[in-house]
N, C-alpha and C positions, 0 to 999 in steps of 0.2 A: 322709659329710658333704657336706655341698651347696655346688657350685657357686656362685662368685660371679658373679654376672650383671654384665654388661661393656657399659657402650653405649658405641653404635660413634663416633668421634671428628669434630667437626666442625671445619671451617675456615673459617672468614670471612674473605672478601676484602672489603678496601676498597681501592677503588680512588680515590684522589688523585687527582686533573689537576691539577697545578702551570702557572699561567697567569704569566707577565710579571706583571702588573696582581697578582694572590696574593699570587705574590712578593714585590713593593714593597708591600704592605700588611703582610706579615706585619715584614720588614726593619724596616718603619717603628714597631711596635709593639715589637720587642724591641731599638730603638734609645731610642724611649719610656722604657719599661722599663727598660732600665740607665740611664740619664740620672734617673730618679726616682729609682734606689736611693742615686745617687751623692750627688746632692742633699741625699737624707735623710741619710744618713750623714755627710757632708761641711759638708751646709750649718748643721749647729745650731751653730761656734762663728761663721761669719761672722754667723751671725742674731745669736748674743750681742756679738759685738763690735758691728752696728751698733744694735743696742739700749744699750750701755753707750756709745757715743757719742752719742746720739740721749738718753740721761739726764742726762749731763754737759750739752750742748746746752741742754738743755729747764729745766737750774737757771739757766744766767747765768750760772754760777762766772766773775765777769771777776779777769782775773788782777792782780794788782798785787806792787812788787819796790823792794827799796831798791837804789841803784847803789853798785856796787862802788867804783867812783870817787867822787872829795869833790869838790866845787865852791863859788867863794866866791857871796857873795849872784847877780852879776851874768851869773854862769855858768849857773847853774840850769834856765832853759828850754830849752835846749838839750841837758841832759844826758842825758834819757830818751831809748831807743831809736825806732824809729821803729814806729808802731802804740800808742806811750803818750806820755803827756804827765805833767808835773808835777803829784799829786797836792794837789788841797784836803782838809782834812784830814776835812771831810765828805764825801768821796768813800769813805776808810778808816775812816769810822771805825767801822765794826760789821766788823772782818776774817774775823769766822765766815761774813760772804755772802762773801766774795773768795777768789781760790786763790792762793798766793803762788806767783812766778814760780820756783823756784830756780834754774832756768839761767840767768837772766839777773842774778837778784840776788844781792847779798850773801848769804852764810852762816855758819853757827860749827858748831860739832863739833856742839851740840847742838839743829841746827836742827831736827832732821828734814824735815819737808814746811809748815811754817812760818814768818816772818818771823825774823829775827833781835832780840837784843838791843842795837840799835846808833841811834844819833840821825839824823835825814835832815832837812834844811828839806822845809818842807809850806805849802803854802798856806793863807793864815790869811780871804779873802772880804772882807779890811779896804781901805779904800785907802788910797791910795799914805803909805804912813807907815814910819818910820823910826827907832820910839820901842821902847824897850825893854820893852813889855809885850810877853808871850807872849800871843799869838791877833792880835795887831794887827803889830807889828813884820813887816815882810815889805823889809825892805832899800829902801825906794821902790819898790814893787812889782817887786820883784827886777831892778833898773837898775843897783843901786849895789853898792861892795865896800872900800866906807868904815869904816873903823875905828867914826866916831862914830852909823853906820845898823845898827841890828839887824834880826834877823830872827825869825821863829819857827821850831825846829824841833819835830819828835814822834817819841817815843820808849814801846816798851814797858816796862812799869816791870819792874825784874829783883828787886827786896825783895816779896816775897809773905809775909811778916810786918810784926809794926810798927809798927800803924797801915795798912800800904797795903793791908790783907785786903781791900777795897774795889778791886775789879779795873774800875778805871773805865777796863778798856783803855789809852789812852794819856794818857803825860805831856807836859808839854810847858814848853818856858821860850824864853828870848831869846837869842841870841849875836849877838857882832858879824859882819857881811858881811864882814869880813877873813879869815876864818876860813873854811878849809875844809870840809866836809860833804857827806856821802851824800845825796842826794835819794831822798825816795820817788817812787814813779812810778807810774800807773794805766793800763789798756787803755781804748785810745780806745773813744768811744760808737761802735754800726757795727759795729764786729772782734770782739764775741761776740753771742752768740744770749742773748736775755733769754729768748725765748719758743718754744714745740715747733712 
């Protein structure tokens, strides 16, 4: 039987001289790698929430709501929270482009995140008038609570059948300024972001 040939073992010695400068550089590299790893692992959720915030801001979702309290015709102009004003019907005409502020506004059991079925005073854009024509009556430009003056209130339709299938969004009617009604409020211009 033939014996295995053995090769002599070699020892290689690497002599690394660590200077303060090299230690500092290595420490910085290790800290940088650790920080980068941390940001990669935890930064995903931060990036996601920043992206969501940017998307909400980019959409310009202006908020609106219906006051929980009710007001007579001459009290409506001061009914809305700071940063909001009494809405013109034309400002809330398309609620699909708005966000209902459930934390401020009146809600019902089935409201979800949208506006409730309930009437509220709304601006008309018409001249100072107290007549009983919806869309024109505005309690003398919201300065009257007299029973002889009328204002316009708007509400979402509650019946989606029997001829009301045309979901033209808002229904309106006139009502005496002496009756207390909720008020539609919309966020002021400039308090929400309209473009990215």
